[in-house]
N, C-alpha and C positions, 0 to 999 in steps of 0.2 A: 421425567419429561425433559426433552432437549431444550437448551437455552435459546431464547429468541434473539435474533441479530437484526440490527438496523444498518443498512448500507447507505452511506451518504457519499455519493460519487456521481460522475457524469454518466449519461446513457447515450451510447452510440447507436444510431439507426442501422448502420451497416458495419459489421465487424465485431469480433469477440474481444472486447476490451472493457475495462472498468466494470460497471454493474452487469453488463451483458456477459462478462466472463466469470465474475464472482458468484452471482446469484445461482446459476445452475449447479456449480460445484458445491456450495454450502447446502443447497436443497438436497442434492444427491447424497451428501454426507449426513443428512437427517435433521438439519436445522431449519426451523421456521424462519424465513427471511422476509424482511420488509425493506422498502427502499425509498429514498428521498433524492431525486436528481438535482445536482448542483448546476447542471447544464445539459441541454440536448444538443448532441453533435451529429452532424449528418453521416459521418463515416470516420474511420480511423485516420489520424493525421498523416499517416505514412503515404497516403495517396497524393499528398501535396496540396490539394484543394479541399476545403471543407466549409460548412456553415455551422455556426454555433449560436445557441440561444441561452443566455444566462437566466437562471430561474430564481434570482434573489427575491423578487416580489412575491412569487409563489411560496417560497420558504417562509417569508415573513408572515404569511397568512396561515401556514400549516401549524407552526408551533403553538399558537394560542388554542387552536382546535384540539390538538393532541393533549395539551395540558388539561383542558376542560374535560376531555374524555378519559383522562387518567392513564393514557398509554405510557408504558415504559418498557425498557429492553434490558436484557442481561448484558449485552455487548453492543457497542456501536463501532463500526469501522468506517473511517473517512478516507477520501481520496482527493481527487481534483477539486480545487476551490477556484471559483470564477472571479472573485474580487476580494479585496481586504474587507469590505463591508460585509460580504457574505460570510467570510471566515470568522469575523468577530461574532456574528449572530450564531453561527453553528458552534463556535467555541463556548459561548455562553450557555447554549443548550446542553452541550456535552458536560460542562462543569456542573450544571444542575443535576443531570442524570448520574454523574459520577458520585455526587454526594449521597445518592440513594443506593450506591453499590454497583452501578453499571461500569463495566470495563471498557476503556476507550483505546481503540487501536487506530493509529494514524499512519497512512502511507503518504508522505509528502511529495506527491507526483509533480515533477518540474522538468526533469531532463535526464540525459544519459550521455556517456562517452565524452564528458567534459563540456557539454553545451546544453542550453535550455531547449525544450521542445518548442515547436511552432506555436505562436500565440501566448507563450509564457513570458511575463514581464517581470522586472525587478520587484514590483509591488506584490507579485505572487509569493516571493520569498518571505516577505513580511507576513503574508496571510498564513503561510505554513508555520511560521514561528508562533503565531497565535494558537494554532492547533497543537503544536508540540507542548505548549504550556499546560495543557489539560490532559495529556496522554499518559496512559500506563505503559504502552509499548509503541515505539515507532520503528519503521523499517525502510529508511531511504537507501537508494543505491549510493555508490561512492561519489558520483557527481553531485547528487542532491545534498549529501552530507557536507561536501565542501562549500556549496553555496550557502547552506544554512549556518555554517560556523565561520564563514569568511576565511576558509583555508584554501590554499592553492591546489588545484587539481594536478597531480603528478602522473603522467601517462605511464611512467615506469613502476608506479605503485608506491607502497610505503613499507616501513619496518613494523614489526609487531608492537613496538613501543609507540610508534606514531599512530597506529590503528587504535590502540587503547586511549591515546590522547584525544583522538577524534570522537570516540564513543563518549568520553568524559565531557567534551565540549557540547555534544548533543544533550547529555544529561543536565548540563548547566542551564539549558534553555527551559527545562521543566519536566521532561519525560522521566519515568522511573527506570524503565528498561529500554534497551535499544539494540537494533541490528543494523549492520551496514552490508548491503549485498553488492556483488560485482566489484569487489575490491581486491587488488593484487597485493598480497602481504608476503614479504620476503620471497618474491618470485612465484608464489602460488595464488591463483585466482581462488577467492574464498568468500564465504560469508563470515563476518565476525560479529560478536555480540557481547552484551553485558546483561546479566540477570540480577535484578535488585533483590530478588527473594533469597538468594544465597551468596550474593556478592561475587559472582563468578564471571570472569572474562573467558571467551572461548573463540577458537578459529576452526572453521569447517571448510577445508579445501574441496574443490570439485574440478572436473574436466569440462572444458567448454566445447560445445558443438558449434562450429563456425557458420551459424545461420541466424537471421533475425526475424522474430515474430513480435508484433505489438501485442500487449496484453499478458505477456508471460509473468510480469511482476504482479499483476492482479491475480493471476492463478496461483502463484506462490503464496500471496497474502491469504487467499481464501483457504487453501489447504493448511497453512500454518495456523490460522485462527481456529479452524475446526479441531485440530489436534490439541491446541491449548485449552479450548473450552471443554475438551474431554478429560482435562486434568493432567495432561502430559507436561513434561518440563519444557522450557524454552529451547534448550539445546536439542533435545530429542525431536520436538515438533519441527524445528528448523531443518534438521537432517531429513526428516520424512518429506517435508515440502520440497526440499532440494532434489531428492531422489525421484519424486513423482514428476517434477518439472522436467528433469532430464529425460525420463521415459516419454513424456508428452512431446518434447522437442524432437527427440530421436525418431519417433514413429512418423512425425509429420514433416521432417526436414526436406522432403522432396516435393511438397505441395506446390502447385503452380503459382497460386496467388497468396504469397506470404503476408501481404499487407492486410489481408482479411483477418489474420490471427489464427489461432488453433481452433478447429471446430470441436469444442469441448464435448458436446453432446454425443459424439461418436467415439469418445475416448475415456469414458468414465471408468472403464476397467483398469486404467493405468494410474488412477489416483490412489 
């Protein structure tokens, strides 16, 4: 029987990001998926205007019900956190579940290209550190890794030694294994990682397609998690997620409305 996954992330009403991007991919790959929205967002933030409803009060009422009903999951994947209070509550729940064997994946969604996303505040960084403290694996991009570890974002990139140091700084916050995406290492745009299971550091270079879609990080996360839960190694799972994402972006690079994200339901054959 396939392992059950709980997604704890925001839900966009318009656009394929966060839960709206991850749920169909994981379902297509055969996993029973459940979700807990951290916020309801009118549309992807790339449109410039949006409305957001934080769901902390709702979550506060959900956890006691789930505990009483005995619900548990093989894996929990978390994304956007709307407040420090919400993050503490979710971190506590993840810690309880991890004690029973649940694997915790954390995508500390905060920013890209050296800056924070619209609506993300410094308190969000503290929220994400709360989550990293209970994680088995995290996968920030280079921008997010810098904010989390108080390192300076270098537009020219880093050396391999500096990349390893950044991974170690993330591990010091509490995660067992870590990836950093969209990082230029010795001139090559790459994903770098550390796998605590075999004490391995690795670098996986890739060619960039010069186009931007929101939600690609969420799609990467979903494909990565699916392969990991199938028992594949972190390095192999990462490579497969990277290759699938490349195919998805390449096929959709000429879409008229890129702010909508990639229409994943029409592209399952590329995963």
